[in-house]
DSSP file (Angstrom, degrees, kcal/mol; ACC not computed):
  #  RESIDUE AA STRUCTURE BP1 BP2  ACC     N-H-->O    O-->H-N    N-H-->O    O-->H-N    TCO  KAPPA ALPHA  PHI   PSI    X-CA   Y-CA   Z-CA
    1    1 A M    >>        0   0    0      0, 0.0     4,-1.4     0, 0.0     3,-0.8   0.000 360.0 360.0 360.0 -45.4    1.2   50.4    8.7
    2    2 A T  H 3>  +     0   0    0      1,-0.3     4,-1.2     2,-0.2     0, 0.0   0.775 360.0  59.4 -68.8 -24.1    3.8   48.5   10.8
    3    3 A R  H 34 S+     0   0    0      1,-0.2    -1,-0.3     2,-0.2     0, 0.0   0.761 107.6  47.4 -74.1 -21.3    1.4   48.6   13.8
    4    4 A L  H <> S+     0   0    0     -3,-0.8     4,-1.4     2,-0.1    -2,-0.2   0.801 104.3  60.3 -83.6 -33.0   -1.1   46.7   11.6
    5    5 A I  H  X S+     0   0    0     -4,-1.4     4,-2.6     1,-0.2     5,-0.2   0.911  99.2  54.8 -66.8 -45.2    1.4   44.1   10.3
    6    6 A A  H  X S+     0   0    0     -4,-1.2     4,-2.3     1,-0.2    -1,-0.2   0.916 109.9  44.5 -59.1 -47.9    2.3   42.6   13.7
    7    7 A P  H  > S+     0   0    0      0, 0.0     4,-2.3     0, 0.0    -1,-0.2   0.860 113.4  52.3 -67.8 -31.3   -1.3   41.8   14.8
    8    8 A L  H  X S+     0   0    0     -4,-1.4     4,-2.3     2,-0.2    -2,-0.2   0.901 110.1  48.2 -68.0 -40.4   -2.1   40.3   11.3
    9    9 A V  H  X S+     0   0    0     -4,-2.6     4,-2.1     2,-0.2    -1,-0.2   0.925 112.3  48.5 -62.7 -44.8    0.9   38.1   11.5
   10   10 A A  H  X S+     0   0    0     -4,-2.3     4,-2.1    -5,-0.2    -2,-0.2   0.906 111.9  50.2 -59.5 -44.1    0.0   36.9   15.0
   11   11 A L  H  X S+     0   0    0     -4,-2.3     4,-2.2     1,-0.2    -1,-0.2   0.902 110.2  49.3 -61.4 -44.8   -3.6   36.3   13.9
   12   12 A S  H  X S+     0   0    0     -4,-2.3     4,-2.4     1,-0.2    -1,-0.2   0.863 110.3  50.8 -69.0 -34.7   -2.5   34.2   10.9
   13   13 A L  H  X S+     0   0    0     -4,-2.1     4,-2.1     2,-0.2    -1,-0.2   0.885 110.1  49.6 -67.7 -38.7   -0.2   32.2   13.0
   14   14 A M  H  X S+     0   0    0     -4,-2.1     4,-2.2     2,-0.2    -2,-0.2   0.916 111.8  49.1 -65.5 -41.1   -3.0   31.5   15.5
   15   15 A T  H  X S+     0   0    0     -4,-2.2     4,-1.9     2,-0.2    -2,-0.2   0.918 111.5  48.1 -64.3 -45.0   -5.3   30.4   12.6
   16   16 A A  H  X S+     0   0    0     -4,-2.4     4,-1.4     1,-0.2    -1,-0.2   0.898 111.2  52.5 -65.5 -35.1   -2.7   28.1   11.1
   17   17 A E  H  < S+     0   0    0     -4,-2.1    -2,-0.2     1,-0.2    -1,-0.2   0.914 110.4  46.0 -63.9 -43.7   -2.1   26.6   14.5
   18   18 A S  H >< S+     0   0    0     -4,-2.2     3,-0.9     1,-0.2    -1,-0.2   0.820 110.7  53.4 -71.8 -29.1   -5.8   25.9   15.1
   19   19 A Q  H 3< S+     0   0    0     -4,-1.9    -1,-0.2     1,-0.2    -2,-0.2   0.797 109.4  49.2 -73.7 -28.2   -6.2   24.4   11.6
   20   20 A G  T 3< S+     0   0    0     -4,-1.4    -1,-0.2    -5,-0.2    -2,-0.2   0.277  82.0 139.4 -92.4  10.2   -3.3   22.0   12.2
   21   21 A A    <   +     0   0    0     -3,-0.9     2,-0.3    -5,-0.1    -3,-0.1  -0.233  25.0 101.6 -61.9 144.2   -4.7   20.8   15.6
   22   22 A G        -     0   0    0      2,-0.0     2,-0.4     0, 0.0    -2,-0.0  -0.887  64.1 -96.0 160.3 171.6   -4.3   17.2   16.2
   23   23 A E        -     0   0    0     -2,-0.3     2,-0.3     2,-0.0    -2,-0.0  -0.918  30.5-118.7-117.5 139.8   -2.1   14.7   18.1
   24   24 A I        -     0   0    0     -2,-0.4     2,-0.5     2,-0.0    -2,-0.0  -0.587  32.2-152.6 -69.6 137.5    0.8   12.7   16.7
   25   25 A R        -     0   0    0     -2,-0.3     2,-0.5     2,-0.0    -1,-0.0  -0.967  10.4-164.4-119.6 126.0    0.0    9.0   17.0
   26   26 A V        -     0   0    0     -2,-0.5    -2,-0.0     2,-0.0     0, 0.0  -0.953   5.2-161.6-108.5 122.6    2.7    6.3   17.4
   27   27 A T        -     0   0    0     -2,-0.5     3,-0.1    24,-0.1     5,-0.1  -0.902  22.1-129.5-103.0 109.3    1.5    2.8   16.7
   28   28 A P    >   -     0   0    0      0, 0.0     3,-2.3     0, 0.0     4,-0.3  -0.241  33.0 -93.5 -58.7 143.4    3.9    0.3   18.2
   29   29 A N  T 3  S+     0   0    0      1,-0.3    22,-0.1     2,-0.1     0, 0.0  -0.359 114.4  18.7 -56.0 132.5    5.1   -2.5   15.9
   30   30 A G  T 3  S+     0   0    0     20,-0.2    -1,-0.3     2,-0.1     4,-0.1   0.503  85.3 122.1  82.0   5.0    2.9   -5.5   16.4
   31   31 A A    <   +     0   0    0     -3,-2.3    -2,-0.1    20,-0.1    20,-0.1   0.780  69.0  58.0 -70.6 -24.7    0.1   -3.5   18.0
   32   32 A Q  S    S-     0   0    0     -4,-0.3    -2,-0.1    18,-0.3    -1,-0.0  -0.885  96.7-112.4-105.4 136.7   -2.3   -4.7   15.3
   33   33 A P        -     0   0    0      0, 0.0    17,-0.5     0, 0.0     2,-0.2  -0.281  27.2-115.2 -68.4 152.2   -2.8   -8.4   14.8
   34   34 A S  E     -A   49   0A   0     15,-0.1     2,-0.4    -4,-0.1    15,-0.2  -0.540  31.3-161.2 -75.9 149.6   -1.6  -10.3   11.7
   35   35 A V  E     -A   48   0A   0     13,-2.3    13,-3.2    -2,-0.2     2,-0.3  -0.975  20.5-113.2-131.1 149.2   -4.2  -11.8    9.5
   36   36 A N  E     -A   47   0A   0     -2,-0.4    11,-0.2    11,-0.2     2,-0.1  -0.583  42.4-102.6 -76.6 139.6   -4.0  -14.4    6.8
   37   37 A G        -     0   0    0      9,-3.0     9,-0.2    -2,-0.3     5,-0.1  -0.401  44.4-101.3 -62.7 138.1   -4.7  -13.2    3.3
   38   38 A A    >>  -     0   0    0      1,-0.1     3,-1.7    -2,-0.1     4,-1.2  -0.370  23.5-130.9 -63.6 135.2   -8.2  -14.2    2.2
   39   39 A A  T 34 S+     0   0    0      1,-0.3    -1,-0.1     2,-0.2     3,-0.1   0.782 106.9  58.9 -62.6 -28.3   -8.1  -17.2   -0.2
   40   40 A Q  T 34 S+     0   0    0      1,-0.2    -1,-0.3     3,-0.0     3,-0.1   0.695 114.7  36.6 -71.9 -17.4  -10.3  -15.4   -2.7
   41   41 A N  T <4 S+     0   0    0     -3,-1.7    33,-2.2     1,-0.1     2,-0.3   0.534 119.9  39.7-110.4 -10.1   -7.7  -12.7   -3.0
   42   42 A F  E  <  -F   73   0B   0     -4,-1.2     2,-0.5    31,-0.3    31,-0.2  -0.964  60.9-142.8-140.3 152.5   -4.4  -14.6   -2.7
   43   43 A T  E    S+F   72   0B   0     29,-2.7    29,-2.2    -2,-0.3     2,-0.1  -0.981  75.1   1.0-110.5 130.0   -2.9  -17.9   -3.9
   44   44 A G  S    S-     0   0    0     -2,-0.5     2,-0.6    27,-0.2    26,-0.1  -0.365 112.5 -27.8  89.7-169.6   -0.6  -19.5   -1.3
   45   45 A T        +     0   0    0     24,-0.2    23,-2.4    -2,-0.1     2,-0.4  -0.724  65.7 167.8 -90.4 120.9    0.3  -18.4    2.2
   46   46 A V  E     - B   0  67A   0     -2,-0.6    -9,-3.0    -9,-0.2     2,-0.4  -0.994  18.6-159.5-133.7 135.9    0.1  -14.7    2.7
   47   47 A R  E     -AB  36  66A   0     19,-2.5    19,-2.8    -2,-0.4     2,-0.5  -0.963   6.1-160.2-117.9 135.5    0.2  -12.7    5.9
   48   48 A V  E     -AB  35  65A   0    -13,-3.2   -13,-2.3    -2,-0.4     2,-0.6  -0.969   5.4-172.1-119.7 125.4   -1.1   -9.1    6.1
   49   49 A D  E     -AB  34  64A   0     15,-3.0    15,-2.8    -2,-0.5     2,-0.1  -0.946  20.3-138.2-119.2 107.9    0.0   -6.8    9.0
   50   50 A G  E     + B   0  63A   0     -2,-0.6    13,-0.3   -17,-0.5   -18,-0.3  -0.429  24.1 176.3 -61.4 133.1   -1.9   -3.5    9.1
   51   51 A L  E     -     0   0A   0     11,-2.4     2,-0.3     1,-0.3    12,-0.2   0.802  53.6 -18.8-108.1 -47.8    0.4   -0.6    9.8
   52   52 A F  E     - B   0  62A   0     10,-1.9    10,-2.5     2,-0.0     2,-0.4  -0.998  36.5-160.5-160.8 156.4   -1.7    2.6    9.6
   53   53 A N  E     - B   0  61A   0     -2,-0.3     8,-0.2     8,-0.2     2,-0.1  -0.965  31.1-126.5-138.8 126.3   -4.9    4.3    8.5
   54   54 A G        -     0   0    0      6,-3.4     2,-0.3    -2,-0.4    -2,-0.0  -0.376  22.8-119.2 -67.3 148.3   -5.0    8.1    8.3
   55   55 A D    >   -     0   0    0      1,-0.1     3,-2.1    -2,-0.1     5,-0.1  -0.635  57.6 -47.9 -82.5 148.1   -7.8   10.0   10.0
   56   56 A A  T 3  S+     0   0    0      1,-0.4    -1,-0.1    -2,-0.3     3,-0.1  -0.278 127.8  33.5 -54.3 138.8  -10.1   12.1    7.9
   57   57 A P  T 3  S+     0   0    0      0, 0.0    -1,-0.4     0, 0.0    -3,-0.1  -0.993 109.2  81.9 -85.5   2.2   -9.6   14.1    5.8
   58   58 A A    <   -     0   0    0     -3,-2.1    76,-0.0     1,-0.1    -5,-0.0  -0.371  53.1-172.4 -65.7 147.0   -6.6   11.8    5.0
   59   59 A R        +     0   0    0     -3,-0.1    76,-2.5     2,-0.0     2,-0.2   0.198  45.3 114.6-121.0  12.2   -7.5    8.8    2.9
   60   60 A I  E     + C   0 134A   0     74,-0.2    -6,-3.4    -5,-0.1     2,-0.3  -0.592  31.9 162.8 -94.0 145.6   -4.2    6.9    3.1
   61   61 A G  E     -BC  53 133A   0     72,-2.2    72,-2.3    -8,-0.2     2,-0.3  -0.971   9.5-173.0-150.9 165.6   -3.4    3.6    4.7
   62   62 A G  E     +BC  52 132A   0    -10,-2.5   -11,-2.4    -2,-0.3   -10,-1.9  -0.988   6.8 174.8-158.2 163.9   -0.7    1.0    4.6
   63   63 A G  E     -BC  50 131A   0     68,-1.8    68,-3.4    -2,-0.3     2,-0.5  -0.978  34.0-104.1-163.2 163.2    0.4   -2.4    5.7
   64   64 A T  E     -BC  49 130A   0    -15,-2.8   -15,-3.0    -2,-0.3     2,-0.5  -0.850  30.0-163.4 -97.6 132.3    3.1   -5.0    5.3
   65   65 A V  E     -BC  48 129A   0     64,-3.0    64,-2.1    -2,-0.5     2,-0.5  -0.971   1.8-163.7-118.0 127.0    2.3   -8.0    3.2
   66   66 A T  E     -BC  47 128A   0    -19,-2.8   -19,-2.5    -2,-0.5     2,-0.5  -0.956   3.2-165.0-117.8 121.9    4.4  -11.1    3.4
   67   67 A F  E     -BC  46 127A   0     60,-3.5    60,-2.4    -2,-0.5   -21,-0.2  -0.904  11.8-141.9-107.6 127.8    4.3  -13.8    0.7
   68   68 A E    >   -     0   0    0    -23,-2.4     3,-2.6    -2,-0.5    53,-0.4  -0.429  55.5 -62.0 -74.1 161.7    5.7  -17.3    1.1
   69   69 A P  T 3  S+     0   0    0      0, 0.0    54,-0.3     0, 0.0   -24,-0.2  -0.171 128.3  12.9 -46.4 131.0    7.4  -18.8   -2.0
   70   70 A G  T 3  S+     0   0    0     52,-2.6    53,-0.2    55,-0.5     2,-0.1   0.277  97.2 129.5  86.0 -10.8    5.0  -19.1   -4.8
   71   71 A A    <   +     0   0    0     -3,-2.6    50,-2.0    51,-0.3     2,-0.3  -0.422  28.5 157.9 -78.1 152.3    2.3  -16.9   -3.1
   72   72 A R  E     -FG  43 120B   0    -29,-2.2   -29,-2.7    48,-0.2    48,-0.2  -0.985  38.6 -97.5-165.1 165.1    0.7  -14.0   -4.9
   73   73 A T  E     -F   42   0B   0     46,-2.3    74,-0.4    -2,-0.3   -31,-0.3  -0.406  38.5-112.4 -82.1 167.4   -2.2  -11.7   -5.1
   74   74 A A        -     0   0    0    -33,-2.2    72,-0.2    72,-0.2    45,-0.2  -0.452  55.8 -73.0 -81.0 169.2   -5.2  -12.2   -7.5
   75   75 A W  S    S+     0   0    0     70,-2.3    69,-2.4    -2,-0.2     2,-0.3  -0.407  73.0 154.7 -59.0 141.2   -5.6   -9.6  -10.3
   76   76 A H  E     -HI 117 143B   0     41,-2.0    41,-2.1    67,-0.2     2,-0.3  -0.977  32.1-143.1-162.8 170.3   -6.8   -6.3   -8.8
   77   77 A T  E     - I   0 142B   0     65,-1.7    65,-2.2    -2,-0.3    39,-0.1  -0.889  10.4-141.4-135.4 164.2   -6.9   -2.6   -9.3
   78   78 A H    >   -     0   0    0     34,-0.3    36,-2.9    -2,-0.3     3,-0.9  -1.000  13.1-140.5-129.4 130.3   -6.7    0.4   -6.9
   79   79 A P  T 3  S+     0   0    0      0, 0.0    56,-0.1     0, 0.0    -1,-0.1   0.797 103.9  24.3 -64.2 -28.0   -8.9    3.5   -7.6
   80   80 A L  T 3  S-     0   0    0     54,-0.5    55,-0.1     1,-0.4     2,-0.1   0.156 119.0-102.9-121.6  15.7   -6.2    6.0   -6.6
   81   81 A G    <   -     0   0    0     -3,-0.9    53,-0.5    31,-0.3    -1,-0.4  -0.242  31.3-112.8  92.2 175.4   -3.1    3.9   -7.3
   82   82 A Q  E     -ED 111 133A   0     29,-1.9    29,-3.1    51,-0.1     2,-0.4  -0.990  10.4-150.1-150.7 145.2   -0.7    2.0   -5.0
   83   83 A T  E     -ED 110 132A   0     49,-2.7    49,-2.7    -2,-0.3     2,-0.4  -0.980  12.7-164.1-116.6 134.7    2.9    2.2   -3.9
   84   84 A L  E     -ED 109 131A   0     25,-2.6    25,-2.6    -2,-0.4     2,-0.5  -0.937   5.9-167.2-112.1 137.7    4.9   -0.8   -2.9
   85   85 A I  E     -ED 108 130A   0     45,-2.1    45,-2.6    -2,-0.4     2,-0.3  -0.959  20.2-140.1-122.5 109.6    8.2   -0.7   -1.1
   86   86 A V  E     + D   0 129A   0     21,-2.5    20,-2.9    -2,-0.5    43,-0.3  -0.542  27.2 170.8 -75.7 128.4    9.9   -4.1   -1.1
   87   87 A T  E     +     0   0A   0     41,-2.4     2,-0.3     1,-0.3    42,-0.2   0.607  58.9   7.9-113.5 -19.0   11.5   -4.8    2.2
   88   88 A A  E    S+ D   0 128A   0     40,-1.6    40,-2.2    16,-0.0    -1,-0.3  -0.986  98.5   4.8-160.8 151.7   12.7   -8.4    2.0
   89   89 A G  E    S- D   0 127A   0     -2,-0.3     2,-0.4    38,-0.2    38,-0.3  -0.228  81.8 -66.2  79.0-160.4   13.0  -11.4   -0.4
   90   90 A V        +     0   0    0     36,-1.9    32,-1.7    14,-0.2     2,-0.2  -0.998  56.8 155.4-134.8 136.2   12.4  -11.5   -4.2
   91   91 A G  E     -KJ 103 121B   0     12,-2.7    12,-2.6    -2,-0.4     2,-0.3  -0.786  30.1-114.1-146.5-171.6    9.2  -11.1   -6.0
   92   92 A Y  E     -KJ 102 120B   0     28,-3.0    28,-2.1    10,-0.3     2,-0.3  -0.939  12.7-170.2-131.3 152.6    7.3  -10.2   -9.1
   93   93 A V  E     -KJ 101 119B   0      8,-2.1     8,-2.9    -2,-0.3     2,-0.4  -0.989  12.3-177.6-138.9 143.0    4.9   -7.5  -10.2
   94   94 A Q  E     -KJ 100 118B   0     24,-2.5    24,-1.6    -2,-0.3     2,-0.3  -0.978  19.0-149.7-146.1 128.6    3.0   -7.5  -13.5
   95   95 A Q  E >   - J   0 117B   0      4,-0.5     3,-2.6    -2,-0.4    22,-0.3  -0.737  48.4 -90.5 -86.9 142.9    0.6   -5.2  -15.2
   96   96 A E  T 3  S+     0   0    0     20,-2.9    20,-0.1    -2,-0.3    -1,-0.1  -0.344 115.2  13.0 -59.4 129.3   -2.0   -6.9  -17.4
   97   97 A G  T 3  S+     0   0    0      1,-0.3    -1,-0.3    -2,-0.1    -3,-0.0   0.380 113.9  95.9  85.1  -2.9   -0.5   -7.2  -20.9
   98   98 A G  S <  S-     0   0    0     -3,-2.6    -1,-0.3     1,-0.1     2,-0.1  -0.567  83.5 -78.5-112.7 177.5    3.0   -6.2  -19.7
   99   99 A P        -     0   0    0      0, 0.0    -4,-0.5     0, 0.0     2,-0.4  -0.434  44.1-109.6 -75.6 150.4    6.1   -8.2  -18.8
  100  100 A R  E     -K   94   0B   0     -6,-0.2     2,-0.4    -2,-0.1    -6,-0.2  -0.673  41.4-155.3 -75.2 128.0    6.4   -9.8  -15.3
  101  101 A Q  E     -K   93   0B   0     -8,-2.9    -8,-2.1    -2,-0.4     2,-0.3  -0.904   9.8-127.3-115.1 139.7    9.1   -7.7  -13.5
  102  102 A Q  E     -K   92   0B   0     -2,-0.4     2,-0.3   -10,-0.2   -10,-0.3  -0.645  24.5-163.5 -84.2 139.1   11.3   -8.9  -10.7
  103  103 A I  E     -K   91   0B   0    -12,-2.6   -12,-2.7    -2,-0.3     3,-0.0  -0.937   7.8-178.2-126.0 147.7   11.4   -6.8   -7.5
  104  104 A R    >   -     0   0    0     -2,-0.3     3,-2.5   -14,-0.2   -18,-0.3  -0.876  43.5 -59.3-138.8 166.3   13.9   -6.8   -4.6
  105  105 A P  T 3  S+     0   0    0      0, 0.0   -18,-0.2     0, 0.0     3,-0.1  -0.186 122.9  25.6 -53.1 135.9   14.5   -5.1   -1.3
  106  106 A G  T 3  S+     0   0    0    -20,-2.9     2,-0.2     1,-0.4   -19,-0.1   0.160  92.5 123.8  93.4 -16.1   14.8   -1.3   -1.6
  107  107 A D    <   -     0   0    0     -3,-2.5   -21,-2.5   -21,-0.1     2,-0.4  -0.521  46.8-155.5 -72.7 142.0   12.7   -1.3   -4.9
  108  108 A T  E     -E   85   0A   0    -23,-0.2     2,-0.4    -2,-0.2   -23,-0.2  -0.954   4.8-160.9-114.9 145.0    9.7    0.9   -5.0
  109  109 A V  E     -E   84   0A   0    -25,-2.6   -25,-2.6    -2,-0.4     2,-0.5  -0.989   4.6-160.4-126.3 126.4    6.8    0.3   -7.4
  110  110 A W  E     -E   83   0A   0     -2,-0.4   -27,-0.2   -27,-0.2   -29,-0.1  -0.942   6.4-167.9-102.7 125.2    4.1    2.8   -8.4
  111  111 A I  E     -E   82   0A   0    -29,-3.1   -29,-1.9    -2,-0.5     3,-0.1  -0.955  21.2-131.6-112.7 111.2    1.0    1.3   -9.8
  112  112 A P    >   -     0   0    0      0, 0.0     3,-1.6     0, 0.0   -34,-0.3  -0.142  38.5 -74.8 -64.2 156.2   -1.3    3.9  -11.4
  113  113 A P  T 3  S+     0   0    0      0, 0.0     3,-0.1     0, 0.0   -33,-0.1  -0.146 114.5   6.2 -53.5 140.6   -5.0    4.1  -10.7
  114  114 A H  T 3  S+     0   0    0    -36,-2.9     2,-0.7     1,-0.2   -37,-0.0   0.652  88.4 145.6  63.6  18.1   -7.2    1.5  -12.2
  115  115 A T    <   -     0   0    0     -3,-1.6     2,-0.4   -37,-0.3    -1,-0.2  -0.788  48.9-132.5 -89.7 116.3   -4.2   -0.5  -13.6
  116  116 A R        +     0   0    0     -2,-0.7   -20,-2.9   -39,-0.1     2,-0.3  -0.569  48.9 137.0 -73.3 126.9   -5.0   -4.2  -13.4
  117  117 A H  E     -HJ  76  95B   0    -41,-2.1   -41,-2.0    -2,-0.4     2,-0.3  -0.922  38.5-146.6-157.2 171.7   -2.0   -6.0  -11.9
  118  118 A W  E     - J   0  94B   0    -24,-1.6   -24,-2.5    -2,-0.3     2,-0.3  -0.958  11.8-172.3-144.0 162.0   -0.7   -8.7   -9.5
  119  119 A H  E     + J   0  93B   0     -2,-0.3   -46,-2.3   -26,-0.2     2,-0.3  -0.985  20.5 122.6-151.4 154.5    2.3   -9.0   -7.2
  120  120 A G  E     -GJ  72  92B   0    -28,-2.1   -28,-3.0    -2,-0.3   -48,-0.2  -0.981  52.7 -48.8 176.4-169.3    3.8  -11.7   -5.1
  121  121 A A  E     - J   0  91B   0    -50,-2.0   -30,-0.3   -53,-0.4     5,-0.2  -0.330  52.3-106.3 -81.6 163.5    6.9  -13.9   -4.3
  122  122 A T        -     0   0    0    -32,-1.7   -52,-2.6     3,-0.7   -51,-0.3  -0.359  39.9-100.6 -77.0 171.4    9.0  -15.9   -6.7
  123  123 A A  S    S+     0   0    0    -54,-0.3    -1,-0.1     1,-0.2    -2,-0.1   0.806 121.5  31.8 -62.8 -29.6    8.6  -19.7   -6.7
  124  124 A S  S    S+     0   0    0      1,-0.1     2,-0.4   -55,-0.1    -1,-0.2   0.517 117.0  52.8-110.7  -4.1   11.8  -20.1   -4.7
  125  125 A N        -     0   0    0     -3,-0.2    -3,-0.7   -35,-0.2   -55,-0.5  -0.987  69.5-132.2-133.3 139.9   11.9  -17.0   -2.5
  126  126 A G        -     0   0    0     -2,-0.4   -36,-1.9   -57,-0.2     2,-0.3  -0.337  25.5-158.8 -73.1 169.9    9.5  -15.3   -0.1
  127  127 A M  E     -CD  67  89A   0    -60,-2.4   -60,-3.5   -38,-0.3     2,-0.4  -0.980  10.0-166.3-154.0 142.6    8.9  -11.5   -0.4
  128  128 A S  E     +CD  66  88A   0    -40,-2.2   -41,-2.4    -2,-0.3   -40,-1.6  -0.980  13.2 170.1-128.1 144.6    7.6   -8.8    1.8
  129  129 A H  E     -CD  65  86A   0    -64,-2.1   -64,-3.0    -2,-0.4     2,-0.5  -0.988  34.4-119.8-145.9 157.7    6.6   -5.3    1.0
  130  130 A I  E     -CD  64  85A   0    -45,-2.6   -45,-2.1    -2,-0.3     2,-0.5  -0.874  30.8-156.4 -93.4 128.8    4.9   -2.3    2.4
  131  131 A A  E     -CD  63  84A   0    -68,-3.4   -68,-1.8    -2,-0.5     2,-0.4  -0.923  10.8-175.0-110.6 131.7    1.7   -1.4    0.5
  132  132 A I  E     +CD  62  83A   0    -49,-2.7   -49,-2.7    -2,-0.5     2,-0.3  -0.989  12.9 155.5-128.4 129.2    0.4    2.1    0.6
  133  133 A A  E     -CD  61  82A   0    -72,-2.3   -72,-2.2    -2,-0.4     2,-0.3  -0.992  33.6-128.1-150.1 154.5   -2.9    3.2   -1.0
  134  134 A E  E     -C   60   0A   0    -53,-0.5   -54,-0.5    -2,-0.3     2,-0.3  -0.802  27.9-123.6-102.3 147.1   -5.6    5.9   -0.7
  135  135 A A        -     0   0    0    -76,-2.5     2,-0.5    -2,-0.3     5,-0.2  -0.675  14.5-160.0 -91.6 143.1   -9.3    5.1   -0.4
  136  136 A E  B >  S-L  139   0C   0      3,-2.8     3,-1.5    -2,-0.3   -56,-0.0  -0.990  85.0 -11.1-119.6 120.4  -11.9    6.5   -2.7
  137  137 A D  T 3  S-     0   0    0     -2,-0.5    -1,-0.1     1,-0.3     3,-0.1   0.850 132.3 -55.7  56.4  33.9  -15.4    6.3   -1.3
  138  138 A G  T 3  S+     0   0    0      1,-0.2     2,-0.4   -79,-0.0    -1,-0.3   0.487 117.3 111.2  80.3   5.9  -13.9    4.1    1.5
  139  139 A K  B <   +L  136   0C   0     -3,-1.5    -3,-2.8     1,-0.1    -1,-0.2  -0.939  34.7 171.8-119.3 132.4  -12.5    1.6   -1.0
  140  140 A T        +     0   0    0     -2,-0.4     2,-0.3     1,-0.2   -60,-0.2   0.577  68.0  26.4-109.8 -16.3   -8.8    0.9   -1.7
  141  141 A V        -     0   0    0    -63,-0.2     2,-0.5   -62,-0.1    -1,-0.2  -0.997  50.8-155.2-151.0 148.1   -9.0   -2.2   -4.0
  142  142 A T  E     -I   77   0B   0    -65,-2.2   -65,-1.7    -2,-0.3     2,-0.2  -0.984  26.6-147.5-122.5 117.1  -11.2   -4.0   -6.4
  143  143 A W  E     +I   76   0B   0     -2,-0.5   -67,-0.2   -67,-0.2     2,-0.2  -0.534  19.1 176.3 -85.7 149.8  -10.3   -7.8   -6.6
  144  144 A A        -     0   0    0    -69,-2.4   -70,-0.1     1,-0.3    -1,-0.1  -0.386  42.9 -40.1-127.4-154.3  -10.7   -9.9   -9.7
  145  145 A E        -     0   0    0     -2,-0.2   -70,-2.3     1,-0.1    -1,-0.3  -0.257  69.1 -84.9 -79.5 164.5   -9.9  -13.5  -10.6
  146  146 A Q        -     0   0    0    -72,-0.2     2,-0.4     1,-0.1   -72,-0.2  -0.263  43.2-105.9 -64.3 152.3   -6.8  -15.5   -9.5
  147  147 A V        -     0   0    0    -74,-0.4    -1,-0.1     1,-0.1   -75,-0.0  -0.696  41.9-126.2 -76.1 125.6   -3.6  -15.3  -11.4
  148  148 A S     >  -     0   0    0     -2,-0.4     4,-2.8     1,-0.1     5,-0.2  -0.262  17.2-111.8 -70.5 162.3   -3.3  -18.6  -13.3
  149  149 A E  H  > S+     0   0    0      1,-0.2     4,-2.5     2,-0.2     6,-0.2   0.905 119.9  52.1 -59.2 -40.9   -0.2  -20.8  -13.0
  150  150 A A  H  >>S+     0   0    0      2,-0.2     5,-2.2     1,-0.2     4,-0.6   0.893 111.2  46.5 -64.7 -38.7    0.7  -20.0  -16.7
  151  151 A Q  H >45S+     0   0    0      3,-0.2     3,-0.6     2,-0.2    -2,-0.2   0.920 113.0  50.1 -69.0 -40.9    0.4  -16.3  -16.0
  152  152 A Y  H 3<5S+     0   0    0     -4,-2.8    -2,-0.2     1,-0.2    -1,-0.2   0.910 113.6  43.9 -63.4 -41.3    2.5  -16.5  -12.8
  153  153 A T  H 3<5S-     0   0    0     -4,-2.5    -1,-0.2    -5,-0.2    -2,-0.2   0.541 113.2-117.6 -83.8  -4.6    5.3  -18.5  -14.5
  154  154 A G  T <<5       0   0    0     -4,-0.6    -3,-0.2    -3,-0.6    -4,-0.1   0.740 360.0 360.0  81.3  19.1    5.2  -16.2  -17.6
  155  155 A Q      <       0   0    0     -5,-2.2    -4,-0.2    -6,-0.2    -5,-0.1   0.458 360.0 360.0 -95.7 360.0    4.3  -18.9  -20.1
């Protein structure tokens, strides 16, 4: 019996090793160019810096989004949800029908799948966050209309 166990353990380790084959990839900071946030998806000045995209079968990707004071996203949803990690400044996040919530460095925000929301900087402070989302059928976001000034100011 013990003569059988050692070869089985060795075989299982070799199988696990071959299934996990791949290379660790380090992407240097600044390796991907910054892009301006598209006017149809953002109000104000927004810079998007792509950070990573997982290789299949992974569906995850992320980037840093920097909002100048008063800048914000349009209303939008994510098919598999989104996580925000605030890294600088002061901002807001709001779910449709819910209160506008202030967010600060170190805060994390979980936005459930298909939850209509927006996020951005306050009127007097810029804000940056890391945004992480998974793709479903190659899509991470569905954009809608712009957030009105009344919605942004909470009136």
